C-alpha positions in Angstrom: -32.4 -9.4 8.4 -34.0 -12.8 8.1 -33.6 -15.9 10.1 -31.9 -18.7 8.3 -33.1 -22.2 9.1 -30.7 -25.1 8.6 -31.5 -27.8 6.2 -30.4 -30.5 8.7 -29.3 -29.0 12.0 -28.7 -32.4 13.7 -26.2 -33.5 11.1 -24.6 -30.0 11.0 -24.4 -29.9 14.8 -22.2 -33.0 14.9 -19.8 -31.6 12.3 -19.8 -28.2 14.1 -18.8 -29.9 17.4 -16.0 -31.8 15.6 -14.8 -28.6 13.9 -14.7 -26.8 17.3 -12.7 -29.6 18.9 -10.3 -29.6 16.0 -9.7 -25.9 16.6 -8.7 -26.6 20.2 -11.8 -26.0 22.1 -12.5 -28.6 24.8 -16.4 -28.4 24.6 -19.1 -27.0 22.3 -22.7 -26.7 23.3 -25.8 -24.8 22.1 -28.6 -22.9 23.8 -31.2 -20.3 22.9 -30.4 -16.6 23.5 -33.4 -16.4 25.9 -32.3 -19.5 27.9 -31.2 -17.4 30.9 -34.3 -15.6 32.2 -33.0 -15.4 35.8 -30.0 -13.3 34.7 -31.7 -9.9 34.9 -32.8 -10.4 38.5 -29.5 -11.8 39.6 -27.6 -8.9 37.9 -29.9 -6.3 39.4 -29.3 -7.8 42.9 -25.5 -7.8 42.3 -25.5 -4.1 41.3 -28.1 -3.1 44.0 -25.8 -4.6 46.6 -22.9 -2.6 45.3 -20.9 -5.7 44.6 -19.8 -4.4 41.2 -17.6 -1.7 42.8 -16.2 0.7 40.2 -17.4 -1.4 37.2 -20.0 1.1 36.2 -20.3 -0.6 32.8 -22.2 -3.5 34.5 -24.9 -1.1 35.5 -24.9 1.0 32.4 -25.4 -1.9 30.0 -27.6 -4.0 32.3 -30.4 -4.3 29.7 -28.2 -6.0 27.2 -26.1 -8.0 29.8 -29.3 -9.3 31.3 -31.0 -10.3 28.1 -28.7 -11.8 25.4 -31.7 -12.0 23.0 -31.8 -8.2 23.0 -28.1 -8.0 21.9 -29.0 -9.3 18.5 -32.7 -10.1 18.1 -32.3 -12.0 14.9 -30.1 -14.7 16.6 -31.9 -18.0 17.2 -29.0 -20.0 18.7 -25.9 -19.3 20.8 -23.0 -21.7 20.3 -21.0 -21.7 23.5 -17.4 -22.9 23.5 -14.8 -23.5 26.2 -11.0 -23.5 25.7 -8.8 -24.9 28.5 -5.8 -23.1 30.0 -5.3 -25.6 32.8 -1.7 -25.1 34.2 0.7 -28.0 34.7 2.0 -26.5 37.9 0.6 -25.3 41.2 -0.3 -21.6 40.6 -0.4 -20.9 44.4 3.3 -22.0 44.9 4.5 -18.5 44.1 2.7 -17.3 47.2 5.6 -18.9 49.2 8.1 -16.6 47.6 7.3 -13.1 48.8 10.1 -11.5 46.8 8.4 -12.7 43.6 5.1 -11.5 42.0 2.0 -13.6 41.6 0.4 -13.2 38.2 -2.9 -15.0 37.4 -2.4 -18.0 35.2 -4.5 -16.7 32.4 -2.3 -13.5 32.1 1.1 -15.3 32.0 0.8 -16.1 28.3 -0.5 -14.2 25.3 -3.7 -12.2 25.5 -6.5 -14.8 25.4 -8.9 -12.3 23.8 -6.8 -12.4 20.6 -6.2 -16.2 20.6 -9.8 -17.3 21.4 -11.5 -14.8 19.1 -9.4 -16.0 16.2 -10.4 -19.5 16.8 -14.0 -18.5 17.2 -13.9 -16.7 13.9 -12.5 -19.7 12.1 -15.4 -21.9 13.5 -17.9 -19.2 12.6 -16.5 -19.0 9.0 -16.7 -22.7 8.7 -20.3 -22.7 9.9 -21.3 -20.0 7.3 -19.5 -22.0 4.5 -21.6 -25.1 5.5 -25.0 -23.4 5.7 -26.0 -19.9 4.7 -26.5 -17.9 7.9 -25.3 -14.9 9.8 -23.0 -15.0 12.8 -21.6 -12.7 15.5 -18.6 -13.7 17.6 -18.0 -12.6 21.2 -15.2 -13.3 23.7 -15.5 -11.1 26.8 -15.9 -8.1 24.5 -19.6 -7.3 24.8 -22.3 -7.4 27.4 -22.8 -11.2 27.1 -23.5 -13.3 30.2 -21.1 -16.1 29.1 -21.2 -18.1 32.3 -25.0 -18.2 32.5 -25.2 -19.1 28.9 -22.5 -21.7 29.3 -24.6 -23.4 32.0 -27.8 -23.1 29.9 -25.9 -24.7 26.9 -24.6 -27.5 29.1 -20.9 -26.6 29.1 -20.8 -26.7 32.8 -22.3 -25.0 35.8 -21.6 -21.9 37.8 -19.9 -23.0 41.0 -20.0 -21.5 44.4 -17.1 -19.2 43.3 -19.4 -18.0 40.5 -17.1 -19.3 37.8 -18.1 -21.9 35.2 -16.8 -25.4 35.9 -17.2 -28.8 34.3 -16.8 -32.4 35.4 -14.7 -32.9 32.3 -12.3 -29.9 32.2 -12.5 -28.4 35.7 -12.7 -24.6 35.9 -9.6 -23.4 34.0 -11.3 -22.3 30.7 -11.9 -19.3 28.6 -15.5 -18.9 27.2 -16.5 -17.8 23.8 -19.9 -17.4 22.1 -21.1 -17.5 18.5 -24.5 -16.0 18.0 -26.2 -17.3 14.8 -29.4 -17.1 12.9 -29.4 -20.9 12.4 -32.1 -22.6 14.5 -30.3 -25.4 16.3 -32.0 -27.8 18.8 -30.6 -26.6 22.1 -28.6 -28.9 24.4 -29.7 -29.7 27.9 -28.6 -27.3 30.6 -26.1 -28.6 33.2 -27.0 -29.0 36.8 -25.0 -28.1 39.9 -22.5 -30.7 41.1 -20.7 -28.7 43.9 -22.6 -30.6 46.6 -21.4 -29.7 50.1 -17.9 -28.7 49.0 -16.7 -25.3 50.2 -13.1 -25.4 49.1 -13.3 -22.3 46.9 -15.1 -20.2 49.6 -12.7 -21.0 52.4 -9.7 -20.5 50.1 -10.5 -16.9 49.4 -7.9 -14.7 51.2 -10.2 -11.6 51.4 -13.5 -13.4 52.2 -15.0 -12.0 48.9 -17.9 -14.5 48.9 -20.7 -13.2 51.2 -22.5 -16.5 50.5 -22.1 -19.5 48.1 -22.7 -18.4 44.5 -22.3 -14.7 45.4 -19.2 -12.6 44.9 -18.5 -9.1 46.3 -16.1 -7.9 43.7 -15.0 -5.1 46.0 -13.1 -7.6 48.1 -11.9 -9.8 45.2 -8.2 -9.6 44.5 -8.8 -10.0 40.8 -11.0 -6.9 40.9 -8.7 -5.0 43.2 -5.6 -5.5 41.0 -7.3 -5.2 37.6 -10.5 -3.1 37.8 -10.1 -0.9 40.9 -8.8 2.6 40.4 -7.2 4.6 43.2 -5.8 3.4 46.5 -6.7 0.0 47.8 -8.4 -0.1 51.2 -5.8 -0.5 54.0 -7.6 -3.5 55.5 -7.3 -5.4 52.2 -3.7 -4.7 51.4 -2.1 -7.3 53.6 -4.5 -9.9 52.4 -3.4 -9.4 48.9 0.1 -10.9 49.6 2.3 -10.8 46.5 -0.6 -11.2 44.0 -0.1 -8.3 41.6 -2.5 -9.2 38.8 -5.5 -11.4 39.5 -5.9 -14.3 41.9 -6.3 -18.0 41.3 -6.9 -19.3 44.8 -10.6 -20.2 44.4 -9.9 -21.9 41.0 -6.8 -23.8 42.1 -8.6 -25.7 45.0 -11.6 -26.9 43.0 -11.6 -30.7 43.2 -13.0 -31.0 39.7 -9.7 -29.9 38.3 -8.4 -33.4 38.7 -10.3 -34.2 35.5 -9.0 -31.2 33.7 -6.8 -31.5 30.5 -3.6 -29.6 30.5 -3.3 -26.6 28.1 0.3 -27.5 27.4 -0.5 -28.4 23.9 -1.5 -24.8 23.2 1.8 -22.9 23.2 0.0 -19.6 23.2 -1.3 -20.2 26.8 2.1 -21.4 28.2 3.5 -18.9 30.6 6.2 -16.6 29.4 9.4 -17.1 31.5 9.5 -13.5 32.6 5.9 -13.7 34.0 5.9 -17.1 35.7 7.5 -15.8 38.9 8.9 -12.4 38.1 11.1 -10.6 40.7 9.3 -7.7 42.4 12.6 -5.7 42.3 12.6 -5.9 38.5 9.0 -5.0 38.1 9.3 -1.9 40.4 11.9 -0.5 38.0 9.6 -0.3 35.1 8.9 3.0 33.6 6.0 3.5 31.1 8.1 2.6 28.1 9.4 -0.5 29.8 5.9 -1.5 31.0 4.4 -1.3 27.5 7.3 -3.2 26.0 7.1 -6.1 28.6 3.3 -6.4 28.3 2.7 -5.5 24.7 1.0 -8.9 24.0 -0.4 -9.5 27.4 -3.8 -8.7 29.0 -1.8 -7.0 31.8 -1.2 -4.0 29.5 -4.7 -2.7 29.9 -4.3 -1.7 33.5 -1.4 0.7 32.7 1.9 1.3 34.4 0.5 3.3 37.4 -2.0 0.8 38.6 0.5 -2.0 38.0 3.1 -0.3 40.1 0.5 0.3 42.8 -0.1 -3.5 42.9 3.7 -4.2 42.9 4.2 -1.8 45.8 1.5 -3.4 47.9 3.2 -6.8 47.3 6.6 -5.2 48.3 5.0 -3.9 51.4 3.8 -7.4 52.3 7.1 -9.1 51.4 9.2 -8.3 54.5 12.1 -7.9 52.1 14.0 -4.8 53.2 16.2 -5.1 50.1 13.2 -3.9 48.1 13.5 -0.4 49.7 16.0 0.4 47.0 13.2 0.2 44.4 10.4 1.4 46.6 12.1 4.6 47.8 12.3 6.5 44.5 8.5 5.8 43.9 7.6 7.8 47.0 8.0 10.9 44.7 6.2 9.4 41.7 4.0 11.9 39.8 1.0 9.6 40.2 -0.4 10.2 43.7 -1.7 6.6 44.0 1.7 5.2 43.2 3.4 7.6 45.6 1.0 6.7 48.5 1.5 3.0 47.9 5.2 3.5 48.0 5.0 5.4 51.2 2.9 2.6 52.7 5.3 -0.1 51.5 8.4 1.8 52.8 6.8 2.1 56.3 6.1 -1.6 56.4 9.6 -2.6 55.3 11.5 -0.6 57.9 10.5 0.9 61.3 8.8 4.2 60.9 11.6 6.1 62.6 14.0 5.1 59.9 11.8 6.1 57.0 12.6 9.6 55.8 9.7 12.0 55.5 8.5 13.0 52.0 
């Protein structure tokens, strides 16, 4: 496979950025595949500390995740793109309604993997049509360190909450990458603009940040509700509140969001009515068929009915809503032992132990 030089990459770059913006991306920048030499050491430290929890794939594919150049050696440039999903509402307001379920903003609409990947492919096809080259498209589907590459390309910087943020579009964005054999001149990497701000660190309900720019995923509600299998540690359950899929607290408080552009123009990212503030009572009634039907085009579908109900039961146990016992009680006999244990825990929190019938 040969490397394809562009005849005039400067002129092509300008047209590429314009095309990306026309497709709905809010920013498009370029870096080299080898522009993140610090990633292997940072990733190794993350795994050595056990911060990855049950995400064994982070350790298993460390060689590729730590070195984007190894993923496709023929690539000469990485085109990094950001697509905003900034909400028009306060995503933490649902936390004031314990009978409702908190779903992370990104998961309230259609599955972003499908939407962003289609747009990346359109940009990639456009690029190939302009200049003979080869391309590969990635959106959270391969061991690509998108956030580090995003900073290297100048999209933004990794904040103290470890997410990428920008002075232009805040921190509500999906990231995508197009690897190409075209040899573009790279953009200048972005520098840190967090300053002395600690808003994201203090907002975390589970103290998942052992230090600025470090995340212990084992304490992160997003990890606990999405990646973690089995029972959730008892000392973390109450801190989860009514968050059943993901957590937006650290993103929501970032002051750079005041410059963010709303994603309202993109209908695909608008919240579905049934997921904006769903009733816990309704969610607790879902069987496997109902779960699959409700979340057929949602990223929530990948955690499955059992893990989803575990999360809903923890939220029910934190709600103080005794009326939810009607939905909780039947789940104490659920075939899945994790669901049954979570139901037992929730029931004992909703009424005095003397009134909870034994299993």
